[in-house]
C-alpha positions as CSV (number, residue, x, y, z in Angstrom):
1,M,5.9,-13.2,6.4
2,N,5.1,-11.5,9.8
3,A,6.3,-7.7,9.8
4,P,5.6,-6.2,6.7
5,A,8.1,-4.8,4.4
6,A,9.2,-1.5,5.4
7,E,8.1,1.4,3.2
8,A,8.6,5.4,3.4
9,Q,7.3,8.3,1.7
10,P,8.5,11.7,1.5
11,Q,7.1,13.8,4.2
12,G,7.9,17.5,5.8
13,D,9.1,20.3,3.8
14,A,12.3,18.6,2.5
15,T,11.9,16.7,-1.1
16,P,14.1,13.7,-1.0
17,T,17.5,13.7,-2.9
18,R,19.6,11.2,-3.8
19,S,20.7,9.0,-0.8
20,S,24.4,9.4,0.5
21,S,24.5,5.5,0.1
22,A,22.7,2.4,-0.6
23,W,22.7,1.9,3.4
24,G,22.1,5.2,4.8
25,P,18.8,4.9,6.1
26,F,20.8,2.7,8.8
27,R,22.2,5.6,10.2
28,S,18.9,6.2,12.0
29,P,19.1,3.8,15.1
30,D,15.2,3.4,15.2
31,F,15.2,2.3,11.7
32,A,18.2,-0.1,12.2
33,R,16.5,-1.8,15.2
34,M,13.2,-2.0,13.4
35,A,14.5,-3.4,9.8
36,S,16.5,-5.9,11.7
37,A,13.5,-7.1,14.0
38,Q,11.7,-7.3,10.9
39,F,14.0,-9.5,9.1
40,V,13.9,-12.1,12.1
41,S,10.0,-11.9,12.2
42,N,9.6,-12.3,8.1
43,V,12.5,-15.4,8.5
44,G,9.9,-16.8,11.3
45,G,7.1,-16.3,9.1
46,W,8.7,-18.1,6.2
47,M,9.5,-21.1,8.6
48,Q,6.0,-21.1,9.8
49,T,4.7,-21.4,6.4
50,V,7.0,-24.5,5.8
51,G,6.3,-25.8,9.1
52,A,2.2,-25.4,8.4
53,Q,2.6,-27.1,5.2
54,E,4.5,-30.1,6.2
55,L,2.2,-30.7,9.5
56,M,-0.8,-30.5,7.1
57,L,0.4,-33.1,5.0
58,T,0.7,-35.4,8.1
59,L,-2.7,-34.6,9.5
60,T,-4.7,-35.2,6.0
61,T,-4.2,-36.4,2.4
62,S,-6.3,-33.5,1.0
63,A,-4.7,-31.4,-1.4
64,T,-7.2,-28.9,-1.0
65,L,-6.6,-28.6,2.7
66,V,-2.7,-28.4,2.4
67,A,-3.6,-25.5,-0.5
68,L,-5.8,-23.5,2.2
69,I,-2.6,-23.1,4.2
70,Q,-1.9,-20.0,1.7
71,T,-5.4,-18.9,1.3
72,A,-5.6,-18.6,5.2
73,A,-2.4,-16.6,5.3
74,G,-3.3,-14.3,2.7
75,L,-7.1,-13.9,3.0
76,P,-6.7,-11.6,5.9
77,V,-5.0,-9.1,3.5
78,V,-8.4,-8.9,1.3
79,L,-10.7,-9.0,4.5
80,L,-9.5,-6.5,7.0
81,A,-6.6,-4.2,5.0
82,V,-9.0,-1.4,4.1
83,P,-10.3,-1.2,7.9
84,A,-6.7,-1.8,9.2
85,G,-5.5,1.5,7.2
86,A,-8.7,3.5,8.7
87,I,-7.5,2.6,12.3
88,G,-3.7,3.3,11.3
89,D,-4.8,6.7,10.7
90,L,-7.0,7.4,13.7
91,V,-5.2,5.9,16.6
92,D,-1.7,6.0,18.3
93,R,0.5,4.1,16.0
94,R,2.5,2.6,18.5
95,R,0.4,1.3,21.1
96,L,-1.2,-0.1,17.6
97,L,1.8,-2.0,16.8
98,I,2.6,-3.3,19.9
99,V,-1.1,-4.7,20.2
100,A,-1.2,-6.3,16.9
101,Q,2.5,-8.2,17.2
102,S,1.2,-9.4,20.7
103,F,-1.8,-10.7,19.4
104,M,0.5,-12.3,16.6
105,L,3.0,-13.8,19.5
106,L,-0.1,-14.9,21.4
107,A,-1.4,-16.8,18.2
108,A,1.8,-18.5,17.3
109,G,2.5,-19.4,20.8
110,V,-0.8,-21.1,20.9
111,L,-0.3,-23.0,17.4
112,A,3.3,-24.1,19.1
113,A,1.8,-25.2,22.2
114,L,-1.0,-27.3,20.5
115,A,1.5,-28.7,18.1
116,L,4.0,-29.9,20.9
117,A,0.9,-31.2,22.5
118,G,-0.1,-33.2,19.5
119,L,-3.6,-31.8,19.8
120,V,-3.6,-29.7,16.1
121,T,-6.2,-30.8,13.8
122,P,-6.2,-29.3,10.0
123,W,-9.2,-26.8,10.9
124,V,-7.3,-25.7,14.0
125,L,-4.2,-25.1,11.9
126,L,-5.9,-23.0,9.6
127,A,-7.7,-21.0,12.1
128,L,-4.4,-19.8,13.9
129,I,-2.7,-19.5,10.9
130,F,-5.4,-17.0,9.7
131,A,-5.2,-15.7,13.0
132,V,-1.6,-14.5,12.5
133,G,-2.3,-13.0,9.2
134,A,-5.0,-11.2,10.9
135,G,-2.6,-9.4,13.3
136,Q,-0.1,-8.9,10.4
137,T,-2.7,-7.3,8.2
138,L,-3.5,-5.0,11.0
139,T,0.3,-4.1,11.5
140,S,0.9,-3.6,7.7
141,P,-0.5,-0.5,6.5
142,T,0.8,1.1,9.6
143,W,4.3,0.0,9.4
144,Q,4.7,0.8,6.0
145,T,4.2,4.5,6.6
146,L,6.7,4.6,9.6
147,Q,9.8,5.1,7.9
148,P,9.5,9.1,7.5
149,E,9.9,9.2,11.1
150,L,12.9,7.0,11.2
151,V,15.2,8.0,8.5
152,A,16.4,11.4,7.3
153,P,14.7,12.9,3.9
154,E,17.5,12.0,1.7
155,D,17.5,8.1,2.8
156,R,13.7,7.7,2.5
157,T,13.4,6.4,-1.0
158,Q,16.3,4.0,-0.4
159,A,14.6,2.9,2.8
160,I,11.8,1.4,0.8
161,A,14.4,-0.5,-1.4
162,L,15.8,-1.9,1.6
163,G,12.4,-3.1,2.9
164,A,12.2,-5.1,-0.2
165,V,15.4,-6.9,0.2
166,N,14.4,-7.6,3.6
167,M,11.4,-9.4,2.4
168,N,13.1,-11.3,-0.7
169,L,16.5,-12.3,1.7
170,S,13.9,-13.8,4.1
171,R,11.7,-15.5,1.5
172,A,15.2,-16.9,0.4
173,I,16.5,-18.0,4.0
174,G,13.2,-18.5,5.9
175,P,12.0,-21.8,4.1
176,A,15.4,-23.3,4.1
177,I,15.8,-22.9,8.1
178,G,12.3,-23.8,8.4
179,G,12.7,-27.3,6.4
180,A,16.0,-27.9,8.2
181,L,14.5,-27.4,11.6
182,Y,11.4,-29.4,11.0
183,A,13.3,-32.4,9.5
184,A,15.6,-32.2,13.0
185,S,12.6,-31.6,15.3
186,S,9.1,-30.9,14.8
187,A,6.5,-28.6,13.6
188,G,5.7,-27.4,17.3
189,V,9.4,-26.3,17.3
190,V,9.2,-24.4,14.0
191,F,5.8,-22.6,15.4
192,L,7.8,-21.9,18.7
193,V,10.7,-20.1,17.0
194,N,8.2,-18.2,14.9
195,A,6.7,-17.3,18.0
196,L,9.8,-15.8,19.4
197,S,10.5,-14.0,16.2
198,F,7.8,-11.2,17.6
199,V,9.9,-10.4,20.5
200,P,12.0,-8.5,18.9
201,V,9.8,-6.5,16.7
202,I,7.7,-5.4,19.9
203,G,11.1,-4.6,21.5
204,A,12.2,-2.3,18.8
205,V,8.6,-0.3,18.7
206,I,8.5,-0.2,22.3
207,R,12.1,1.9,22.1
208,W,10.3,4.1,19.5
209,R,8.9,7.2,20.9
210,G,6.6,8.4,18.1
211,G,3.1,7.6,16.9
212,A,0.9,9.8,18.8
213,R,-1.6,11.6,16.5
214,P,-1.9,15.3,16.5
215,A,-4.6,17.2,18.1
216,R,-7.4,17.9,15.6
217,R,-10.1,20.4,15.4
218,A,-12.9,18.4,14.2
219,A,-14.0,15.2,16.3
220,R,-12.1,12.2,15.5
221,E,-13.5,10.3,12.5
222,H,-15.0,6.8,12.9
223,V,-13.4,3.9,11.0
224,G,-16.4,3.7,8.7
225,E,-15.7,7.5,7.9
226,A,-12.3,7.1,7.8
227,I,-13.0,4.4,5.2
228,R,-14.8,6.1,3.1
229,A,-12.6,9.0,3.1
230,G,-9.5,7.1,2.1
231,G,-11.7,5.7,-0.8
232,R,-12.9,9.2,-2.0
233,Y,-9.2,10.7,-1.9
234,I,-8.1,7.3,-4.3
235,A,-10.9,7.8,-6.3
236,A,-10.6,11.4,-7.1
237,S,-6.8,11.2,-7.7
238,P,-6.1,10.5,-11.2
239,A,-1.8,10.4,-10.1
240,L,-2.9,7.7,-7.5
241,R,-5.1,5.8,-10.1
242,V,-2.3,5.5,-12.3
243,I,0.1,4.0,-9.7
244,L,-2.5,1.4,-8.8
245,L,-3.4,0.7,-12.5
246,R,0.4,-0.1,-13.3
247,A,0.7,-1.9,-10.0
248,V,-2.0,-4.5,-10.5
249,L,-1.0,-4.9,-13.9
250,F,2.4,-5.5,-13.2
251,T,1.8,-7.9,-10.1
252,F,-0.8,-9.9,-12.3
253,F,2.1,-10.9,-14.7
254,A,4.9,-11.0,-12.9
255,S,3.7,-13.1,-10.2
256,S,4.0,-15.8,-12.6
257,I,7.9,-16.3,-11.7
258,W,6.9,-16.8,-8.1
259,A,4.2,-19.3,-8.8
260,L,5.6,-21.4,-11.6
261,L,9.3,-21.5,-10.0
262,P,9.0,-24.5,-8.2
263,L,7.8,-26.1,-11.4
264,V,10.6,-24.6,-13.2
265,A,13.3,-26.1,-10.9
266,R,11.6,-29.8,-10.8
267,R,10.6,-30.2,-14.4
268,Q,13.0,-27.9,-16.7
269,L,16.3,-28.1,-14.2
270,H,15.2,-31.2,-12.3
271,L,16.3,-30.0,-9.3
272,G,15.6,-30.7,-5.3
273,S,14.5,-28.7,-2.7
274,G,18.1,-27.6,-2.1
275,G,18.2,-26.5,-5.7
276,Y,15.0,-24.6,-5.4
277,G,16.4,-22.5,-2.3
278,L,19.4,-21.8,-4.3
279,L,17.2,-20.5,-7.1
280,L,15.6,-18.3,-4.6
281,G,19.1,-17.2,-3.2
282,G,19.6,-15.7,-6.4
283,V,16.3,-13.4,-6.2
284,G,17.8,-12.5,-2.9
285,I,21.0,-11.5,-4.2
286,G,19.4,-9.8,-7.0
287,A,17.6,-7.6,-4.5
288,V,20.6,-6.5,-2.6
289,A,22.4,-5.6,-5.8
290,G,19.1,-3.8,-6.7
291,A,19.0,-1.6,-3.6
292,V,22.8,-1.0,-4.2
293,V,22.0,0.4,-7.4
294,L,19.1,2.2,-7.0
295,P,20.8,5.4,-5.3
296,R,22.6,5.8,-8.4
297,L,19.7,5.3,-10.5
298,R,17.7,8.4,-8.6
299,G,18.1,11.7,-9.4
300,R,19.6,10.5,-13.0
301,V,16.6,8.5,-14.3
302,A,13.0,9.5,-13.9
303,P,10.9,7.4,-11.8
304,S,8.5,6.4,-15.1
305,S,11.5,5.4,-16.8
306,T,12.9,3.3,-14.3
307,M,9.5,1.4,-14.4
308,I,9.5,1.0,-17.5
309,A,12.7,-0.4,-18.3
310,S,12.6,-2.6,-15.0
311,T,9.4,-4.4,-16.6
312,L,10.8,-4.9,-19.7
313,V,13.8,-6.5,-17.9
314,F,11.6,-8.9,-16.1
315,A,9.8,-9.8,-19.1
316,G,12.9,-10.9,-20.4
317,V,13.7,-12.8,-17.3
318,T,10.3,-14.5,-17.8
319,L,11.0,-15.2,-21.3
320,A,14.6,-16.9,-20.4
321,L,12.8,-19.1,-17.8
322,A,10.6,-20.2,-20.4
323,Y,13.5,-22.0,-22.4
324,V,16.3,-22.2,-20.1
325,R,17.4,-25.8,-19.3
326,V,21.0,-25.0,-17.4
327,S,20.6,-24.2,-13.7
328,G,23.6,-21.9,-14.2
329,L,21.7,-19.8,-16.5
330,A,18.5,-19.9,-14.4
331,A,20.3,-18.6,-11.4
332,I,21.7,-15.7,-13.4
333,A,18.6,-14.8,-15.0
334,L,16.8,-14.9,-11.4
335,V,19.5,-12.4,-10.0
336,I,18.8,-9.9,-12.9
337,G,15.3,-10.6,-12.0
338,G,15.7,-9.8,-8.5
339,V,17.3,-6.5,-9.5
340,A,14.5,-5.5,-11.6
341,W,11.7,-6.8,-9.2
342,I,13.5,-4.4,-6.4
343,L,13.6,-1.7,-8.7
344,V,9.6,-1.9,-9.7
345,L,8.3,-2.2,-6.2
346,S,10.6,0.5,-4.7
347,T,9.5,2.9,-7.7
348,L,6.0,2.0,-7.3
349,N,5.6,2.2,-3.4
350,S,7.9,5.8,-3.4
351,Q,5.5,7.2,-6.0
352,Y,2.3,5.8,-4.3
353,Q,3.3,7.0,-0.9
354,S,4.8,10.6,-1.7
355,T,1.6,11.4,-3.7
356,L,-0.4,10.7,-0.4
357,P,-1.3,13.6,2.4
358,G,-0.1,12.7,5.8
359,W,-3.9,12.4,7.0
360,A,-4.4,9.2,4.7
361,K,-1.3,7.8,4.7
362,A,-2.2,4.2,6.5
363,R,-5.6,4.0,4.9
364,G,-4.1,4.9,1.4
365,M,-1.5,2.2,1.8
366,S,-4.0,-0.6,2.5
367,Y,-5.8,-0.2,-0.6
368,Y,-2.6,-0.5,-2.0
369,L,-2.1,-3.6,-0.5
370,V,-5.2,-5.3,-1.3
371,I,-4.5,-4.1,-5.1
372,F,-0.9,-5.3,-4.9
373,Q,-1.6,-8.8,-3.0
374,G,-4.7,-9.2,-5.1
375,G,-3.1,-8.8,-8.4
376,G,-0.3,-11.4,-7.3
377,A,-3.1,-13.7,-6.2
378,L,-5.3,-13.7,-9.3
379,G,-2.1,-13.5,-11.4
380,S,-0.9,-16.8,-9.7
381,A,-4.2,-18.5,-10.1
382,A,-4.1,-17.6,-13.8
383,F,-0.8,-18.7,-14.7
384,G,-1.1,-21.8,-12.9
385,V,-4.5,-22.9,-14.8
386,I,-2.6,-22.1,-18.2
387,A,0.2,-24.0,-17.1
388,Q,-1.9,-26.8,-16.2
389,N,-4.1,-27.0,-19.4
390,T,-1.1,-26.3,-21.9
391,T,2.6,-26.5,-21.1
392,L,4.7,-24.6,-18.5
393,T,6.7,-23.0,-21.3
394,T,3.0,-21.5,-22.7
395,A,2.5,-20.1,-19.3
396,L,5.8,-18.1,-18.9
397,L,5.6,-16.9,-22.7
398,A,2.2,-15.6,-22.1
399,A,3.6,-13.8,-18.9
400,A,6.3,-12.5,-20.5
401,A,4.5,-10.8,-23.3
402,G,2.2,-9.2,-20.7
403,L,4.8,-7.9,-19.3
404,A,6.0,-6.2,-22.2
405,L,2.8,-4.6,-22.9
406,V,2.7,-3.4,-19.4
407,G,6.1,-1.9,-19.6
408,L,5.4,-0.1,-22.7
409,A,2.1,1.0,-21.5
410,G,4.1,3.1,-19.2
411,V,4.8,5.4,-22.1
412,W,1.0,6.2,-22.3
413,L,0.5,6.1,-18.3
414,P,3.4,8.2,-17.1
415,F,3.4,9.1,-13.1
416,K,2.7,12.4,-12.2
417,E,5.6,14.0,-10.0
418,I,3.8,16.1,-7.2
419,S,6.5,17.6,-4.6
420,P,5.7,16.0,-1.0
421,R,5.7,20.2,-0.1
422,E,2.6,20.5,-2.1
423,L,0.6,18.0,0.0
424,L,1.5,19.6,3.3
425,P,-1.7,21.2,5.0
426,A,-2.0,24.6,4.1
427,G,-2.3,25.5,7.9
428,D,-4.3,28.7,8.3
429,W,-7.4,27.7,6.2
430,P,-10.3,29.5,8.2
431,D,-12.7,27.0,9.6
432,P,-16.4,27.8,9.0
433,Q,-18.8,29.0,11.6
434,L,-21.9,26.9,12.7
435,V,-24.6,28.5,14.7
436,D,-27.0,25.9,15.3
437,A,-24.7,23.0,17.0
438,S,-28.0,20.6,16.9
439,A,-28.1,20.5,13.2
440,S,-24.3,19.6,12.8
441,D,-24.6,16.0,12.2
442,G,-26.4,16.5,8.9
443,P,-25.3,16.9,5.3
444,V,-23.8,20.4,4.2
445,L,-24.5,21.5,1.2
446,V,-21.8,24.3,0.2
447,T,-22.2,27.1,-2.4
448,L,-19.5,29.2,-3.6
449,E,-20.7,32.2,-6.3
450,Y,-17.9,33.8,-8.4
451,R,-18.1,36.7,-10.4
452,P,-15.1,36.5,-13.0
453,K,-13.2,39.5,-14.5
454,P,-14.2,40.1,-18.0
455,G,-12.8,37.9,-20.4
456,L,-11.9,35.3,-17.8
457,E,-15.4,33.6,-17.8
458,R,-14.1,30.6,-19.8
459,D,-11.0,30.3,-18.0
460,L,-12.5,30.6,-14.4
461,L,-15.0,27.7,-15.4
462,E,-12.1,25.5,-16.6
463,A,-10.1,26.0,-13.3
464,L,-13.1,24.9,-11.3
465,Y,-13.8,22.2,-13.0
466,A,-10.2,21.2,-12.8
467,G,-10.6,21.7,-9.2
468,R,-13.4,19.3,-8.6
469,H,-10.7,16.3,-7.7
470,A,-9.4,18.4,-4.7
471,R,-12.9,18.7,-3.6
472,R,-14.0,15.3,-3.9
473,R,-10.1,14.1,-2.1
474,T,-11.1,16.3,0.8
475,G,-14.3,15.0,1.6
476,A,-17.2,16.1,-1.0
477,V,-19.7,13.2,-1.9
478,S,-20.7,15.1,-4.5
479,W,-20.1,18.3,-6.9
480,R,-21.7,20.2,-9.4
481,M,-20.9,23.6,-11.3
482,W,-23.8,26.0,-12.5
483,R,-23.9,29.1,-14.9
484,D,-26.8,31.5,-14.6
485,A,-28.7,31.4,-18.0
486,A,-29.7,34.6,-17.9
487,D,-26.2,36.1,-16.5
488,P,-23.1,34.3,-17.7
489,G,-21.1,36.4,-15.6
490,H,-22.5,34.5,-12.7
491,I,-20.8,31.1,-11.7
492,L,-22.1,28.9,-9.1
493,E,-19.8,26.1,-7.4
494,Q,-21.5,23.5,-4.9
495,F,-20.5,20.3,-3.1
496,V,-22.0,18.0,-0.7
497,V,-20.3,16.9,2.4
498,G,-21.6,14.5,4.8
499,S,-21.6,16.3,8.2
500,W,-20.5,19.6,9.7
501,D,-17.7,17.4,11.5
502,E,-16.6,16.4,8.0
503,H,-16.7,19.9,6.9
504,L,-14.1,21.1,9.4
505,R,-11.8,18.0,8.5
506,Q,-12.2,19.0,4.8
507,H,-11.1,22.7,5.9
508,E,-8.1,21.0,7.9
509,R,-6.9,18.8,4.8
510,V,-6.5,21.6,2.2
511,S,-3.1,21.2,1.2
512,R,-0.8,23.7,-0.2
513,R,-1.5,22.6,-3.7
514,D,-5.1,23.2,-3.1
515,Q,-4.5,26.6,-1.6
516,Q,-2.5,27.6,-4.8
517,R,-5.3,26.4,-6.9
518,L,-8.1,28.5,-4.8
519,E,-5.7,31.6,-4.7
520,E,-5.6,31.4,-8.7
521,I,-9.2,31.1,-9.0
522,A,-9.9,34.1,-6.6
523,A,-7.3,36.2,-8.5
524,M,-9.8,35.3,-11.9
525,T,-12.8,36.7,-10.2
526,D,-13.8,40.4,-9.9
527,P,-12.4,42.3,-7.0
528,A,-15.3,44.5,-6.4
529,R,-17.3,41.4,-5.9
530,P,-15.4,38.8,-4.3
531,V,-16.7,35.1,-3.9
532,T,-19.3,34.6,-1.8
533,T,-19.6,31.4,0.3
534,I,-23.1,29.6,1.8
535,H,-22.9,26.7,4.2
536,W,-26.5,25.1,3.9
537,I,-27.5,22.4,6.5
538,A,-30.3,20.0,6.4
539,P,-33.1,21.2,8.6
540,R,-34.7,18.7,11.1
541,L,-38.6,18.8,10.8
542,E,-40.8,17.4,13.5
543,G,-38.1,15.5,14.7
544,K,-36.9,13.8,11.6
545,P,-33.6,13.0,11.2
546,P,-31.7,14.8,8.2
547,S,-30.9,12.7,5.2
548,M,-28.6,13.0,2.4
549,P,-30.1,14.3,-0.7
550,S,-30.4,12.0,-3.6
551,S,-29.1,12.4,-7.0
552,D,-32.5,13.4,-8.6
553,G,-33.6,15.4,-6.3
554,S,-36.3,13.5,-4.4
């Protein structure tokens, strides 16, 4: 897989509505170019995987080295996705995509040249596969947040489904083409075709004229600061945590089908590589059908209900594969499974992305990628071990039971619907003033004193406590609320931010949703004694650098 699956999230003032058609996103020329180029690149990626596996078999008899092909391709996601997401939120996305795709073209080209010259060794092969995967990982978070600038608001959710269709069709077609080309030529030719598949993607990105970052009042974040800010936002968002939990649980159990399907084809259905390819084709057909069905479901069925129903259907498909012994029935089951798979992926992605604010898009998606890929990798390994030590049927039965439980758990873990309009910046939130610029690199303690209206003391306390997540999401590293022991009507809120620049960014990140909450809190206070805000900075003593206060005050 070279170009990542296209994703989208609602952005701007418009709330997504039903797409006018299943293929509505293709009305956008930019989307059409990028989706087409992505498909070509994804096919090339699957061809490379087949070529690498076949070449490794000619270079060594070690099963471990053959298995490391998948590890070399997938490990960069775990190691690099989070920094890649942070970079994607900081730099010009167009330039980032061009550089990353060019790097992958170079790595794939070197691999092709070495293979054609007969100079590839097992470790050289693994290193270059890892290099291509690293470029892919650098691209992925940014690519997945690109679609809002390419399609109309009513087509954004459908763009997610089409991205997943793209992936599943390339998964079905790429290995077949790669295997045939390898048999007719060599691994070097397969690698060369994959290298050339990056050219359409680079061309499509060059023609796209977006990607520049808007000017900011605060200094640009460093990568480390951006990573921490993204992690804080997700950790302080109950809505995102629910989505991530449901995603990792689903992928852990659902990955059993992709991990064990080759064994189902060989042991239960007695099919060769061609028959296995046909089974994957059934998944691709189901993916297309799911993309067609999705616009009709959207607006009629709640996302949480779609997720529950699709997960239960996927559990039924897994159960059927545990017992079916007829190839035709297995193919029909996989078509249905393809529909359910697309609906689940589209629902998870659209819910997750629509719950991220603009400033945290790429870095937020990087955490999603790690969770999604990690859940799939762990699930594949776990059910492979179960199948090895028991039976294939037992492993699939366990996966089906797990998927059924995950589906039913959705009743107690519903998605929280947040309008994209609510996540837009408040825009006019005033900046704090700093007199001593030399102290701007130390931590900032912000204190707010409240005097509630008579009878609203408890309401104000509850409102402040409910808003603690918003303070943390926008940059606070700690938060506390206090009540005067001698005067219950005197309430203090305090939180610490890492630096003055981070506090300025915190003001930029105040969303309309946050602003509404703060206005409701202000309405609970005594007009005669308005909220008082004080910014405390860490003083420098005898040239010593400021330090963050410890939790115990030492």
